[in-house]
N, C-alpha and C positions, 0 to 999 in steps of 0.2 A: 324782133325775133320771137317767133311763136314756139311755145313749148307744150308738149303733151306727155302725160304718163298714161299708158293704156294697160288696163288689166283685162285679161281674156282667158278663156279656157283653151289650153293647148293640148291637142290630142296626143302629140308625141310625148308629152310629159305626164299625161293623165291627171292634170291638176290646173288650177289657176296659176298664171304667171304674169309678168309685166315686161314692158319695154318702154323706152323713152324715145321721143321724136322731137327734133328741132328743125323748124322750117322757116326760112327767111322770106316770108311772104307778107309781112306786115310793114307798115311805114308810119312815120310821124308827119302830120300836116302842120304841126306847130313849130317845127324845127327844120326849116328848109336846109337842104344840103347834108343832113345827118345820114341819110341813106345814100350809099354810092350807087351810081348807075349800074343796073344789072345787065349782064350779057343778054344777047337776044335769044340764045339757044334755050330750049326747054330745060326746066329744072332737073338736075341729075340727083342721084342718091348715093350716100356713103353709109354702108353698114359698119359700125365702129364697135370693135370687140375689146372687152376688158381683160385684165390679166388674172392670174391665180389669186384667190382671196378677194377679188374685186366684185363689182356689180355695175349695172348700167350707169354710165356717166359720160359727160362730154369732156374731151381733152383736145378738141379742135377749136382754135380761137374763132369766136363768132364773126369777126371781120372777114375771115377767109370764106366762111359759109356765105356771107352776103356778097363778097366780091366775086366769087365764082359761081354763085347761084346753085347751091346744092343743099338738099336736106340730109340730115344725119339721123340714122336709126340705130338705137343702142339697146340691144337685148341684154338681159341678165341670164348668164348660163352657169352660175355656180362655179365649181372647180372641175368642170366636165371635160376640159380640153376641146370642147365643141365637137365631141364624138358621140356616137350612139353607144352608150354604156350597156353592160350586160343585163342590168336589172330593168324590169318594167318601169316605164316612166322616166328613163334616163336617156331618151333619144334626142340629144341636143343637136346633133348634126341635122337631123330631120327638121327639128324646130327652126333652126336658124336658116338652113339652106333651102327649105321648102315651105313650111307652114308660115313662117314669118314673112318671107318674100311674097307669098300669095296674099297674105292679109294686107300688107302694105300696098300691093297693087290694087286690090279691090277697094280698099278704104280711102287711100290718098291718090290713087292714079299715078303713082311713082314706080320707078324700077321696072319699067315695061320691057326694056331691052338690055342686053349685056353692055352695050356701049353707053348706057345711062346708069349702070349699076356697078358700083365698086365696093371693095371691102378692105378694111384696114384694122390691124390690131397690134398690141404690144405684149411681149412675153408670151404667156399662154395664149393671148389673143392673136399674137403674131403667128403662132402655130395654127390657131383656128382660122385665121384669114387665108393662109396658104392651103390648108387642108380643105376648107369649105369650098373655096373657088375651084380647086382642082377636082373636087368631087362633083361640082356643078358648073362646069365651064360654059354651059349654055346660058347661065344666069349672070355670072360675074365677069366683067370685062377687064378689070384691073385689080391688082393686089398690092397693098402696102403692108410690109411685114417688118416690124421693128423689134429688134432684140428677141427674135423668136425662140421659144422653148422647144427646139428641135431635139427632143430627148429620146427618141425611139431606140437608137442604138445603145444608149446607156441602160435603159430599163430592160432591154432584151436579156441582159445577163442576170437580172434579179431572180432570186429564189424565194419560195414561200417562207415567211418569217423574217425576211430581210427588210430593211428600210434605208432611206437616205435622209438627209436633213429636211427634205420637203414633205415626204409622205412614205407610206409603207407599200409593200408588195400588193396587198389586197386592194388598195386604192388604185394603183396603176393597172391592175388586172381588170378592175371594174370599168375603168375608162377605155383602155386600149384592147381588152380581150386577152387571149392566151399569150403571155409574154414570150413563151418559147418560140412562137411563130409570128411575133408582131412585126418583124422586119420585112416579111414578105406579105403582110396583110394590108388591107385597104386603110388601116389606121396610120400607115406610114405614107407621108406625102410622096416619097420617092416611088413607091409602088404605083400611086395614081399617075405620076408623070410618065412612067414607063407604059402604062396602059393607054394613056391618051396618045402618046407618040406611036405606039403599035397600031392604034386604030386610025391614025392619020388625022386626029382631031386637033383643032386649034386650042392652044393653051392661053389662059389669061395672061396679060402683061404683068410682069413682076418687078417690084422695087423692094429690095431688101437692104437693111442697114443694121449695124450693131456697133456698140462702143468698144474701143480697143481694150478697155479695162473691165469689160463686162464678163461675168463668169460664164456666159453663154457664147463667147466669141468663137471658140473652136467649133462649136456645133453649127454656127452660122457659116463659118468658113467651109465646113465640110459640105453643107447643102449647096453653097455657091459652087464649090468644085464639082459636085455631082451634076448640077445643071449645066455647067460648062462641058463636062464629059458627055452629056446627053445631047449637046448641041442646042440647048434651050437659051434663047436670047433673054437677057434680064439685066437689070441694074443692081449692082451690089456695091455698097459703100461702107467704109469704116471711118470712124472719127473718134477723137478723144471723148471719153465718157464711161460711166458705169451704168448699172441697170436702174435708171431712175428717170423721173419726169423731166429733168433738165435736158437729158439727151433726147428723149422722145419729143419734147416740145420744139427743140431745134430742128429735128428732121421732119416734123410735120410741116414746117415752113418750106421744105423742099418737096415733099411728096404731094401735098395738095396741089401746087401749081403743075406738077407732072401729071397728076390725074385729071385736073379740071381746066387747066390753062389752055 
């Protein structure tokens, strides 16, 4: 397994940033049988998004990457919700959905078509996976959204000076824009779904899951019900678990075969 950490100047962020890449294109000649036989299809790419307070890092087992022959691209996006924030240099949606994809295409020859380019995340990254792919449906073919932080309707009621256990009004406004109008804005994945349907455009395939003891379970059920009401085909699953890596690791074992099998 080959690993890279790439530092580059990101125009959307107006500064140096980094992302990690994992590519299963190396092999051992001294250990016959260590490398499983790779599928014949060209290598595909998974953009893997971290959660709130996190950073670029791999949480997909290497054996899955080898078995299904896909590269993993892991950006660091701070606590941005993968949105274009209000301040200069906070355009994380543009970074991940446009600039990073273009760089990966030019540098590695990967992610050339939506059917070869998928995106997955957990918590804030689950929100980011849904929002990014719905904002760029011509780029991403499939979405894996685990325990997604679909908090738009909650923060819409916040007022200046208020906060919740995660962050304050000013933070959410920086990420999502005017909270008084966030529900009808493009920061809301529901708005993006409605626009794509109205335009007759194809949506990426969606696999959502959440633990039944997760504090975000009702948010995920609400988005699942919204997709049902809009007639959007998708997979939605619940299972025992809380908001932790144990649950996400178990469902990665389901989502990766769905994506790449």
